[in-house]
C-alpha positions as CSV (number, residue, x, y, z in Angstrom):
1,X,3.2,2.5,-15.2
2,X,1.0,1.5,-18.4
3,X,4.1,0.0,-20.6
4,X,5.6,-2.4,-17.4
5,X,1.5,-3.1,-16.6
6,X,1.1,-4.4,-20.7
7,X,4.5,-6.1,-20.6
8,X,3.3,-8.0,-17.2
9,X,0.4,-9.0,-18.6
10,X,1.9,-10.2,-21.5
11,X,4.1,-12.3,-19.5
12,X,1.7,-14.2,-17.4
13,X,-0.5,-15.0,-20.5
14,X,2.1,-17.4,-22.1
15,X,2.2,-20.4,-21.5
16,X,4.9,-21.2,-19.3
17,X,3.5,-18.4,-16.5
18,X,0.4,-21.0,-15.6
19,X,0.0,-24.9,-15.0
20,X,-1.4,-27.1,-18.2
21,X,-4.5,-27.8,-16.1
22,X,-5.2,-23.5,-15.1
23,X,-5.3,-21.5,-18.5
24,X,-6.0,-18.0,-17.6
25,X,-8.1,-16.1,-19.4
26,X,-6.8,-12.4,-20.7
27,X,-8.6,-10.4,-17.6
28,X,-6.7,-12.7,-14.7
29,X,-3.5,-12.0,-16.7
30,X,-4.8,-8.7,-16.4
31,X,-5.7,-8.5,-12.9
32,X,-3.2,-10.0,-11.3
33,X,-0.5,-8.1,-13.5
34,X,-2.0,-5.0,-12.0
35,X,-2.7,-6.3,-8.7
36,X,1.2,-6.8,-8.8
37,X,2.6,-3.7,-10.2
38,X,0.6,-1.5,-7.5
39,X,1.3,-3.9,-5.3
40,X,-1.9,-4.8,-3.5
41,X,-2.6,-8.1,-3.6
42,X,-5.8,-9.0,-4.6
43,X,-6.4,-12.6,-6.7
44,X,-8.6,-13.8,-9.0
45,X,-6.7,-17.5,-9.0
46,X,-4.8,-18.8,-6.3
47,X,-1.4,-17.8,-6.3
48,X,0.6,-21.0,-5.7
49,X,-1.6,-23.7,-7.3
50,X,-2.2,-21.4,-10.5
51,X,1.1,-19.8,-11.2
52,X,4.1,-22.3,-12.3
53,X,7.3,-20.8,-11.0
54,X,7.7,-18.8,-14.3
55,X,4.8,-16.6,-13.5
56,X,5.7,-16.1,-9.7
57,X,8.6,-14.9,-10.8
58,X,7.1,-12.4,-13.0
59,X,4.5,-11.3,-10.5
60,X,7.9,-10.7,-7.9
61,X,9.3,-8.4,-10.6
62,X,6.4,-6.6,-11.2
63,X,5.9,-6.3,-7.0
64,X,9.3,-4.9,-7.0
65,X,8.9,-2.8,-9.6
66,X,5.6,-1.0,-8.2
67,X,7.4,-0.5,-4.9
68,X,10.4,0.5,-5.6
69,X,8.8,3.1,-8.6
70,X,9.0,3.1,-12.1
71,X,10.4,6.6,-11.8
72,X,13.0,5.6,-9.7
73,X,13.8,2.9,-11.4
74,X,14.2,4.8,-14.8
75,X,16.7,7.1,-13.2
76,X,19.1,4.4,-11.7
77,X,18.7,2.9,-15.7
78,X,19.9,6.4,-16.8
79,X,22.5,6.2,-14.3
80,X,24.2,2.9,-15.4
81,X,23.9,3.5,-18.4
82,X,24.6,7.2,-19.3
83,X,26.2,8.2,-16.1
84,X,24.2,11.7,-16.1
85,X,20.4,12.6,-15.0
86,X,18.8,15.0,-17.9
87,X,17.0,17.7,-16.3
88,X,13.4,16.7,-16.4
89,X,14.6,13.5,-15.1
90,X,15.8,14.9,-12.4
91,X,12.8,16.9,-11.6
92,X,10.6,14.1,-11.6
93,X,13.1,11.8,-9.7
94,X,12.6,14.5,-7.0
95,X,8.9,14.4,-6.9
96,X,8.8,10.8,-6.5
97,X,11.2,10.8,-3.7
98,X,10.4,13.7,-2.3
99,X,14.0,15.4,-2.2
100,X,14.3,19.1,-1.4
101,X,16.6,19.6,-4.2
102,X,16.6,18.2,-7.4
103,X,20.6,17.8,-7.2
104,X,19.7,15.3,-4.6
105,X,17.7,12.9,-6.3
106,X,20.7,10.4,-7.9
107,X,21.9,10.6,-4.5
108,X,17.9,9.5,-3.3
109,X,17.8,6.9,-5.7
110,X,20.9,5.6,-4.7
111,X,19.7,5.4,-0.9
112,X,16.4,4.2,-1.9
113,X,17.9,1.0,-3.5
114,X,20.8,0.6,-0.9
115,X,17.5,0.6,1.9
116,X,15.3,-2.2,0.0
117,X,18.7,-4.3,-0.6
118,X,19.2,-4.4,3.5
119,X,15.6,-4.5,4.5
120,X,14.2,-7.3,2.1
121,X,17.7,-9.4,2.2
122,X,17.3,-9.2,6.0
123,X,13.9,-10.0,6.0
124,X,14.7,-12.8,3.3
125,X,17.1,-14.7,5.3
126,X,15.2,-14.6,8.8
127,X,12.2,-16.3,7.0
128,X,14.3,-18.7,5.2
129,X,15.9,-20.2,8.1
130,X,12.1,-20.7,9.7
131,X,10.8,-21.7,6.9
132,X,13.8,-24.7,6.6
133,X,14.4,-25.6,10.1
134,X,10.7,-24.6,11.5
135,X,8.3,-26.2,8.6
136,X,11.6,-28.4,7.2
137,X,10.9,-27.1,3.8
138,X,13.9,-28.4,1.4
139,X,16.9,-25.2,1.2
140,X,15.8,-24.3,-2.4
141,X,11.9,-24.1,-1.2
142,X,12.6,-22.1,1.9
143,X,15.2,-19.9,0.1
144,X,12.3,-19.2,-2.2
145,X,9.3,-18.4,0.0
146,X,11.9,-16.4,2.4
147,X,13.0,-13.9,-0.9
148,X,9.0,-13.7,-2.2
149,X,7.5,-13.0,1.1
150,X,10.3,-10.8,2.0
151,X,10.4,-9.2,-1.3
152,X,6.0,-8.3,-1.0
153,X,5.7,-7.6,2.2
154,X,8.5,-4.8,2.3
155,X,6.5,-3.7,-0.8
156,X,3.3,-3.9,0.8
157,X,2.0,-5.9,-1.7
158,X,0.5,-9.3,0.3
159,X,1.1,-11.7,-2.2
160,X,1.6,-15.4,-0.5
161,X,2.9,-18.3,-1.7
162,X,0.4,-20.3,0.2
163,X,-3.0,-20.6,-0.7
164,X,-4.4,-19.3,3.3
165,X,-1.9,-16.4,2.8
166,X,-0.3,-16.7,6.2
167,X,-2.9,-18.6,8.0
168,X,-0.8,-21.4,8.9
169,X,1.5,-19.3,10.9
170,X,-1.0,-17.8,13.0
171,X,0.9,-18.8,15.7
172,X,4.4,-18.3,15.0
173,X,5.6,-15.0,15.9
174,X,8.8,-15.1,14.0
175,X,6.9,-15.2,11.0
176,X,4.4,-12.7,11.4
177,X,6.9,-9.9,13.1
178,X,9.2,-10.3,10.9
179,X,6.9,-9.8,8.0
180,X,5.3,-7.0,10.4
181,X,8.7,-5.3,10.7
182,X,8.9,-5.3,6.2
183,X,5.6,-4.1,6.1
184,X,6.1,-0.9,8.8
185,X,9.5,0.6,7.2
186,X,8.5,0.5,3.7
187,X,4.7,2.0,4.9
188,X,6.8,4.9,7.0
189,X,8.7,6.2,3.2
190,X,11.3,6.5,2.4
191,X,12.1,10.2,3.3
192,X,11.5,9.1,6.8
193,X,14.2,6.4,6.8
194,X,16.4,9.1,5.6
195,X,16.3,11.5,8.1
196,X,16.3,9.1,10.7
197,X,19.5,7.5,9.7
198,X,20.7,10.8,9.4
199,X,19.1,12.5,12.8
200,X,18.6,9.6,14.9
201,X,20.1,11.3,18.1
202,X,18.2,14.6,17.4
203,X,14.4,14.2,17.2
204,X,13.7,17.9,17.9
205,X,15.0,18.4,14.6
206,X,13.1,16.5,12.3
207,X,10.7,17.4,9.9
208,X,7.1,18.2,10.2
209,X,6.8,15.4,7.7
210,X,8.6,12.7,9.9
211,X,6.6,13.9,12.9
212,X,3.9,13.1,11.3
213,X,4.5,10.2,10.0
214,X,5.7,8.5,13.4
215,X,3.3,10.1,15.4
216,X,0.4,8.9,13.0
217,X,1.8,5.5,12.1
218,X,2.1,4.5,15.7
219,X,-1.2,5.8,16.9
220,X,-2.9,3.7,14.0
221,X,-1.0,0.7,15.1
222,X,-2.4,1.0,18.2
223,X,-5.9,1.8,17.8
224,X,-6.4,-0.5,14.8
225,X,-4.8,-3.9,17.1
226,X,-7.0,-2.8,20.1
227,X,-10.4,-2.4,17.9
228,X,-9.3,-5.7,16.4
229,X,-9.0,-7.5,20.0
230,X,-12.1,-5.8,21.0
231,X,-14.2,-7.2,17.8
232,X,-12.5,-10.3,17.5
233,X,-11.9,-11.4,20.5
234,X,-14.8,-13.6,21.0
235,X,-15.0,-14.5,17.4
236,X,-15.6,-18.2,17.5
237,X,-14.0,-18.1,13.3
238,X,-10.8,-15.9,14.0
239,X,-9.3,-15.0,17.6
240,X,-11.9,-17.1,19.7
241,X,-10.4,-20.4,19.8
242,X,-6.8,-19.1,20.4
243,X,-4.8,-18.6,23.3
244,X,-4.3,-15.3,24.4
245,X,-0.7,-14.3,23.6
246,X,-1.7,-15.4,19.9
247,X,-5.2,-13.8,20.5
248,X,-2.5,-10.2,20.9
249,X,0.0,-11.4,18.2
250,X,-3.1,-11.7,15.7
251,X,-4.5,-8.7,16.7
252,X,-1.1,-6.5,16.2
253,X,-0.9,-8.3,12.9
254,X,-3.9,-7.5,11.7
255,X,-3.4,-3.5,12.5
256,X,-0.6,-3.7,11.1
257,X,-1.7,-5.9,7.7
258,X,-5.0,-3.7,7.6
259,X,-2.3,0.0,7.2
260,X,-1.9,-1.5,3.0
261,X,-0.5,-4.4,3.5
262,X,-2.9,-7.2,2.4
263,X,-1.4,-10.5,4.3
264,X,-4.0,-11.9,6.5
265,X,-3.2,-14.3,9.4
266,X,-7.1,-14.9,10.6
267,X,-9.9,-15.4,7.5
268,X,-10.9,-11.9,6.7
269,X,-14.3,-13.5,5.6
270,X,-15.4,-14.2,8.8
271,X,-14.2,-11.1,10.9
272,X,-17.6,-9.6,12.2
273,X,-19.0,-6.9,10.4
274,X,-17.9,-4.3,12.4
275,X,-14.2,-5.5,11.8
276,X,-15.1,-5.0,8.4
277,X,-15.7,-1.2,8.8
278,X,-12.8,-0.8,11.1
279,X,-10.7,-2.2,8.5
280,X,-12.1,0.2,5.6
281,X,-11.0,3.1,7.3
282,X,-7.4,1.6,8.0
283,X,-7.0,0.7,4.6
284,X,-8.4,3.8,3.4
285,X,-5.6,6.1,5.8
286,X,-2.8,3.7,4.1
287,X,0.6,4.0,4.4
288,X,3.0,7.4,4.2
289,X,3.7,9.1,1.2
290,X,6.9,8.2,-0.9
291,X,6.5,4.6,0.6
292,X,5.6,1.5,-1.0
293,X,2.3,1.2,0.6
294,X,-1.2,3.2,-1.0
295,X,-4.3,5.2,0.3
296,X,-5.2,8.8,1.5
297,X,-1.6,8.4,3.4
298,X,-0.7,9.2,7.0
299,X,0.2,12.9,6.6
300,X,-3.3,13.6,4.8
301,X,-5.1,12.7,7.5
302,X,-3.3,14.1,10.2
303,X,-3.0,17.6,7.7
304,X,-7.0,17.6,7.3
305,X,-7.7,17.0,11.1
306,X,-4.6,20.0,12.0
307,X,-7.1,22.2,9.8
308,X,-9.8,21.3,11.6
309,X,-9.1,21.5,14.8
310,X,-7.6,25.2,13.8
311,X,-11.0,25.9,12.4
312,X,-12.7,25.1,15.8
313,X,-10.4,26.9,17.4
314,X,-10.8,29.9,15.5
315,X,-6.6,29.8,15.1
316,X,-5.0,32.5,12.6
317,X,-3.2,29.9,11.0
318,X,-2.9,25.7,11.0
319,X,-0.1,25.5,13.8
320,X,1.4,21.2,13.7
321,X,4.0,20.9,16.3
322,X,4.8,24.4,16.5
323,X,5.0,24.8,13.0
324,X,2.7,26.8,10.5
325,X,1.2,24.7,7.7
326,X,1.6,26.3,3.8
327,X,-2.1,26.6,2.6
328,X,-1.4,24.8,-0.2
329,X,-1.3,22.0,1.5
330,X,-5.0,22.6,2.8
331,X,-5.8,22.2,-0.7
332,X,-3.6,19.7,-1.6
333,X,-5.4,17.2,1.5
334,X,-8.9,17.9,0.8
335,X,-8.7,17.8,-3.2
336,X,-6.8,13.7,-2.4
337,X,-9.2,13.0,0.2
338,X,-12.3,14.0,-2.2
339,X,-10.9,12.5,-5.0
340,X,-10.5,9.4,-3.3
341,X,-13.8,9.2,-1.5
342,X,-15.9,10.0,-4.8
343,X,-13.7,7.2,-6.7
344,X,-15.0,4.4,-3.6
345,X,-18.7,6.0,-4.1
346,X,-19.2,5.8,-8.0
347,X,-17.1,1.8,-7.7
348,X,-19.5,0.8,-5.2
349,X,-22.3,2.0,-6.9
350,X,-21.1,0.0,-10.0
351,X,-20.2,-3.1,-8.1
352,X,-23.8,-3.2,-6.4
353,X,-25.4,-2.6,-9.4
354,X,-23.1,-5.7,-11.1
355,X,-23.2,-7.8,-8.1
356,X,-25.8,-9.8,-5.8
357,X,-23.2,-8.8,-3.2
358,X,-24.6,-6.8,0.1
359,X,-22.9,-3.0,0.1
360,X,-20.5,-4.4,3.3
361,X,-18.4,-7.0,1.0
362,X,-18.5,-4.4,-2.2
363,X,-17.0,-1.4,-0.1
364,X,-14.2,-3.6,1.2
365,X,-13.3,-4.7,-2.0
366,X,-13.8,-1.5,-3.3
367,X,-11.1,0.5,-0.9
368,X,-9.3,-2.4,-0.8
369,X,-8.5,-2.1,-4.0
370,X,-8.1,1.9,-4.2
371,X,-6.0,1.9,-1.4
372,X,-4.0,-0.6,-2.9
373,X,-4.1,-3.1,0.3
374,X,-5.3,-6.8,-1.3
375,X,-7.2,-7.9,1.7
376,X,-10.7,-9.7,0.4
377,X,-13.4,-10.9,2.4
378,X,-13.4,-13.7,-0.5
379,X,-15.5,-12.3,-3.4
380,X,-12.9,-11.3,-5.7
381,X,-12.9,-14.1,-7.4
382,X,-16.3,-14.7,-8.5
383,X,-16.8,-10.9,-9.4
384,X,-18.0,-10.2,-13.1
385,X,-15.7,-8.9,-15.7
386,X,-16.7,-5.9,-15.7
387,X,-16.5,-5.2,-12.0
388,X,-12.6,-6.7,-12.3
389,X,-11.7,-4.2,-14.9
390,X,-13.0,-1.5,-12.3
391,X,-11.1,-2.7,-9.7
392,X,-8.0,-2.9,-12.0
393,X,-8.6,1.0,-12.7
394,X,-9.2,1.2,-8.6
395,X,-5.7,-0.3,-8.4
396,X,-3.8,1.5,-11.1
397,X,-5.1,5.1,-10.0
398,X,-4.4,4.1,-6.2
399,X,-0.9,3.5,-6.9
400,X,-0.2,6.6,-9.6
401,X,-2.1,8.6,-6.8
402,X,-5.8,10.2,-7.3
403,X,-4.0,14.5,-7.3
404,X,-1.9,12.5,-10.2
405,X,-5.2,11.7,-12.4
406,X,-6.6,14.8,-11.6
407,X,-3.7,17.3,-12.0
408,X,-3.4,15.1,-15.6
409,X,-7.1,15.7,-16.6
410,X,-7.2,19.4,-15.1
411,X,-7.6,22.3,-17.5
412,X,-3.6,23.9,-17.9
413,X,-3.4,26.8,-15.4
414,X,-4.0,30.0,-16.6
415,X,-2.8,33.7,-15.2
416,X,-5.0,36.0,-13.6
417,X,-4.8,39.2,-14.6
418,X,-7.2,40.5,-11.9
419,X,-7.9,39.5,-8.2
420,X,-11.7,39.0,-8.0
421,X,-14.1,40.3,-5.6
422,X,-14.1,38.0,-2.5
423,X,-17.4,36.5,-1.0
424,X,-18.3,34.2,1.6
425,X,-21.4,31.1,0.9
426,X,-23.4,30.5,4.0
427,X,-21.6,27.2,5.5
428,X,-23.0,24.4,7.7
């Protein structure tokens, strides 16, 4: 990831990557490269007017690499050149794709590539045709816009080739629903897609992971949809002036995009403060493991919920859909959540000290960065360079994963030669 980030920063720093009247500073190139590679979508410069077609292609490539997964891409390159994968590469690929057995890593990566091509091609064709015949774009412009927004949507990146993101298409159900489809499919994760394709007629055989992802995703989409409609229905700066059907469409799209996608069909900076807080929560939760989105992950949230429920009910074990949850997962979920909360607090304090912005806007920016969402209240470009570097680190960590960072920095495991005695501190 770091090598790709450096290469992307260098490419965006080239004179050919930006228009003559808009030469980027190093921090702009680094921030944009980090945002694209981490499939976040936060920008310090307007993508269509600042970056040339070459720069936009660089951004698109970074999005694809970041969404597909650096390890999955490395595995594909190994397959193409050597026709075989070493043991360590198989282990890494199995971890990245959540394959149950190392021997399935190669086929899993091929499956990811096939699904990616099918979804992105289908979405690109639909969007391209809509841009061509609905908005009278030239064939080349329509095709490029279709491809770019298809890749950006499926990878939950949120980069757009329109200065107002997708606000110009707030009343276009074809554009918004097509992009929503790509965002949701990319966000639910490849293991879920594989299982649905294999056992779509046997839901009783679905794994706990698949059931958690599907139920959690559906619930969060509906909750976010209703929450947005409730708070923004009469807001004169967002949904207020729209007809009823367009309000319903806009609320649904906002719910979808808040789960790490980063597109916006309404002005996020003019939303109600309560809507910002609700969006903070949705962004923090994020998408699903082994998908193209970021955040805490739906499964992590639900695991913590079921742990809490079992503790309140004094159950002997945590049961989810009739199956017992492994105790090691308890610690993993709590660790991931604690690390993310800690990073959000530290980054928010730093930005509050550096910027003259209120807490709600700063918190929104920080959560958007670490969850790799990309939504903003409009303060990104005006931040100090140090604040931008903080967001770059958050985006990078958010993509790599808090638990990965914590593991890398932790002391290596040492075997315990004896069993310590138990003791219970007072809780509450």
